[in-house]
C-alpha positions in Angstrom: 143.5 102.2 99.5 146.5 104.0 101.2 148.2 107.2 100.2 150.8 109.3 101.9 150.9 112.8 100.6 154.4 113.8 101.8 157.6 111.7 101.8 161.1 113.1 101.2 162.4 109.9 99.5 165.0 111.2 97.1 166.4 113.6 99.7 167.1 110.7 102.1 168.6 108.6 99.3 171.1 111.4 98.5 171.8 111.7 102.2 173.2 108.2 102.0 170.2 106.1 102.9 169.7 103.1 100.6 165.9 103.0 100.5 165.9 99.8 98.5 166.9 97.9 101.7 164.5 96.6 104.2 164.0 98.9 107.2 165.9 96.6 109.4 168.8 96.5 107.1 168.8 100.2 106.7 168.7 100.8 110.4 171.8 98.5 110.8 173.8 100.8 108.5 171.9 104.1 108.7 174.3 107.1 108.5 172.0 109.8 109.9 173.0 110.2 113.5 170.2 110.5 116.0 167.4 109.9 113.4 166.2 106.4 113.3 164.8 105.7 109.9 161.1 104.8 109.5 160.8 104.6 105.7 162.2 102.5 102.9 160.7 101.3 99.6 160.1 97.8 101.0 158.6 99.3 104.2 156.2 101.4 102.1 155.1 98.2 100.3 154.6 96.5 103.6 152.7 99.5 104.8 150.3 99.1 101.8 151.0 102.6 100.3 150.0 102.7 96.7 150.8 106.3 95.9 152.8 109.0 97.6 153.7 112.6 96.9 157.4 112.3 96.6 159.4 115.6 97.1 162.1 117.4 95.3 163.4 119.3 98.4 166.4 121.6 98.0 167.9 122.4 101.4 169.1 125.9 101.8 172.3 126.7 103.7 171.6 127.3 107.4 173.7 127.0 110.6 172.6 123.4 110.9 173.0 122.7 107.2 176.3 124.2 106.0 176.3 122.4 102.7 172.9 123.7 101.6 172.3 125.9 98.6 173.0 129.7 98.6 171.6 130.5 95.1 169.3 129.3 92.4 172.0 127.2 90.7 172.7 125.3 93.9 169.0 124.7 94.5 168.5 123.6 91.0 171.4 121.1 91.2 169.9 119.5 94.3 166.4 119.2 92.7 167.8 117.7 89.5 169.9 115.2 91.5 166.7 114.1 93.3 164.7 113.9 90.1 167.4 111.5 88.8 166.9 109.3 91.8 163.2 108.8 91.1 164.0 108.1 87.5 166.6 105.5 88.4 164.2 103.8 90.7 161.6 103.9 87.9 164.0 102.3 85.5 164.6 99.6 88.1 160.9 98.9 88.4 160.8 100.2 92.0 158.5 103.1 91.5 156.2 104.5 88.8 156.2 108.3 88.4 152.6 109.4 87.8 151.9 112.6 85.8 148.2 112.7 85.1 144.8 112.1 86.6 144.2 109.1 84.3 147.6 107.7 85.2 146.8 107.9 88.9 143.4 106.3 88.4 144.8 103.4 86.3 147.7 102.9 88.8 145.3 102.6 91.7 143.5 99.7 89.9 146.8 97.8 89.3 147.3 95.4 92.2 150.8 94.5 91.0 152.1 98.1 90.5 155.2 99.4 92.3 154.9 102.5 94.5 153.3 105.4 92.5 155.1 108.7 93.0 153.6 112.1 92.1 156.4 114.7 92.2 156.0 117.6 94.6 158.6 120.4 94.6 158.9 121.6 98.2 160.3 125.2 98.1 160.5 126.7 94.6 164.1 128.1 94.6 165.1 125.4 92.0 162.8 127.2 89.5 164.6 129.9 87.7 161.4 131.9 87.2 158.0 131.6 85.7 159.5 130.9 82.2 161.2 127.8 83.7 158.1 126.1 84.9 157.5 124.2 81.6 160.9 122.6 82.1 159.9 121.1 85.4 156.3 120.2 84.3 157.8 118.3 81.3 159.9 116.3 83.8 156.9 115.3 85.9 156.5 117.9 88.6 152.8 118.4 89.3 152.8 120.3 92.6 155.0 123.1 93.9 155.2 124.7 97.4 156.7 128.1 96.8 158.2 128.4 100.3 159.8 126.3 103.0 161.4 129.0 105.0 161.7 132.3 103.0 162.5 131.8 99.3 162.9 134.2 96.4 159.2 133.7 95.8 157.4 133.9 99.2 157.4 134.2 102.9 157.3 130.8 104.7 157.7 129.0 108.0 159.1 131.4 110.6 159.8 133.9 107.8 156.7 136.1 107.4 156.0 137.8 104.2 153.9 138.0 101.0 154.5 136.6 97.6 157.3 138.6 96.0 156.8 140.0 92.5 158.6 136.9 91.2 156.3 134.8 93.3 153.2 136.3 91.9 154.5 135.6 88.4 155.3 132.0 89.4 151.9 131.3 90.9 150.1 132.9 87.9 152.2 130.7 85.6 151.4 127.6 87.8 147.7 128.4 87.4 148.0 128.7 83.6 149.9 125.4 83.4 147.5 123.5 85.7 150.1 122.9 88.4 148.9 122.7 92.0 150.2 124.8 94.8 151.1 123.1 98.1 150.3 125.6 100.8 152.0 123.7 103.6 154.8 126.1 104.4 153.4 129.4 103.1 153.2 132.3 105.5 149.7 133.8 105.8 150.4 136.8 103.7 151.8 134.7 100.8 149.0 132.2 101.2 146.3 134.8 100.7 148.2 136.4 97.8 148.2 133.0 96.1 144.6 132.3 96.9 143.6 135.6 95.2 145.4 134.5 92.1 143.1 131.5 91.8 145.7 128.7 91.7 144.5 125.2 92.7 145.7 124.4 96.3 146.3 121.5 98.6 148.2 121.2 101.9 150.3 118.0 101.7 151.4 118.1 105.4 150.0 120.7 107.7 148.3 120.5 111.1 145.8 122.9 112.7 147.0 126.2 114.1 144.0 126.2 116.5 145.9 123.4 118.4 149.5 124.3 117.8 150.4 128.0 117.3 152.7 129.3 114.6 152.7 130.0 110.9 153.8 126.5 110.0 150.2 125.4 110.6 146.9 126.3 108.9 144.6 128.8 110.4 140.9 127.8 110.2 140.4 130.4 107.4 143.3 128.9 105.5 142.0 125.4 105.9 138.6 126.4 104.6 140.3 128.0 101.6 142.3 124.8 100.8 139.3 122.6 101.2 137.3 124.5 98.6 138.8 122.0 96.2 141.7 120.3 97.9 142.8 118.0 100.7 144.8 118.6 103.8 147.4 116.0 104.9 148.1 115.4 108.6 151.8 115.4 109.6 153.3 113.2 112.3 156.1 115.3 113.9 155.5 115.3 117.6 155.9 119.1 118.1 153.3 119.6 115.4 150.8 117.7 117.4 151.1 119.8 120.6 153.3 122.8 121.4 156.7 121.4 122.3 160.3 122.8 122.1 162.5 122.1 119.1 164.2 118.7 119.6 161.7 117.3 122.1 161.5 113.5 122.2 158.2 113.5 124.1 156.0 110.7 122.5 152.7 112.5 121.9 149.7 110.0 121.8 148.1 109.5 118.4 144.9 110.7 120.0 146.3 114.2 119.7 146.9 113.8 116.0 143.4 112.6 115.8 142.3 115.8 117.5 143.8 117.7 114.5 141.9 115.5 112.1 138.6 116.1 114.0 139.2 119.8 114.1 139.6 119.9 110.3 136.6 117.6 109.8 134.5 120.0 111.9 135.6 122.9 109.7 135.5 121.4 106.3 134.3 117.7 106.4 136.1 114.4 106.6 136.3 114.3 102.8 139.0 116.9 102.9 141.3 115.2 105.4 144.1 112.8 104.5 147.6 111.9 105.6 151.0 113.5 104.7 153.2 111.8 107.3 156.5 113.5 106.5 158.2 110.6 108.2 162.0 110.8 107.8 161.5 114.4 106.6 164.3 115.8 108.8 163.3 113.9 111.9 163.5 110.3 112.9 161.2 107.8 114.5 162.2 109.3 117.9 160.0 112.3 117.1 157.0 110.5 115.8 153.9 110.0 117.9 153.6 107.2 120.4 153.1 103.8 118.8 154.7 104.9 115.5 158.2 103.5 115.1 158.0 102.7 111.3 155.8 103.7 108.4 153.5 100.7 108.6 152.4 101.9 112.0 151.0 105.3 110.9 147.7 103.6 110.2 147.1 103.1 113.9 145.8 106.7 113.7 142.7 105.3 112.0 141.6 103.5 115.2 141.2 106.9 116.8 138.8 108.2 114.0 135.2 107.6 113.3 134.8 104.3 111.4 133.0 106.0 108.5 135.9 108.4 108.0 138.8 105.9 108.0 138.8 104.8 104.4 138.8 108.4 103.2 141.6 109.5 105.5 143.7 106.5 104.7 143.8 107.3 101.0 140.3 107.6 99.5 140.2 111.4 99.8 143.6 111.9 98.2 142.8 109.3 95.5 139.6 111.3 94.6 141.6 114.5 94.4 144.5 113.0 92.4 142.3 111.3 89.9 140.1 114.3 89.3 142.0 117.5 90.1 145.7 116.7 89.6 
């Protein structure tokens, strides 16, 4: 059983990547300069992935992203366009959007099923407010990360701060609707605010701060809080494996990602460790660990782990969570 808890599939499709192609065909025509693709739908099938958390990721305007959103309407438009991509793929029989525990469990028993996709909103700015959550839940969104960088709702990566008042209302409404919070990008202050509100948590793609400093990664205390009921996904970006400068092309050995896995296992047990590769999530194969040039190679990490832990990390731990807690 193989599950990847973080893939920006629709974002890449709207950036001009035809993910219905083989990886070789996509690379021959890939429009994203300096980022060699590692993921397509056929590549995920070859990789053996049965389920992924597929994101709705609205990109804010930054100096490097001049066409990003500047307000709620822009963020919402991006997320709706990405949602439409998943639904078109579903209509074509290329994916199956999964919206319930029972649906995930049944899907994992279907050897002929297409890729199962559980929708994760990464950064909550597409949500108008707490009263807008039912709209997104009805369309299949099951997890929300309130922040990426700073949002209207929370402090995030490199943007310290707590939940805003709107953020507290949003997280409370998520709890009431049974939606899960993805803590991957939350700043510490916002994380602990959310934890106090009692919302269910996972971390789809977050490595250990004990090994790489910075608020993008989970402190030991945060990891313990997530693991009370959730799972933590390991992310494959090289500078999240060891401290490296932005843009570094150093190929960090997979043994160093395994060190993050072992650190989490020592804290919370192997049953709370999974994968959330984030491949093609704003970085290309050039910035993946050594030995990983395409998605099907992420499983080489398992060779670095204790044999008894491999099946759980590959997907069993996420499968248990998705089929019992989603």
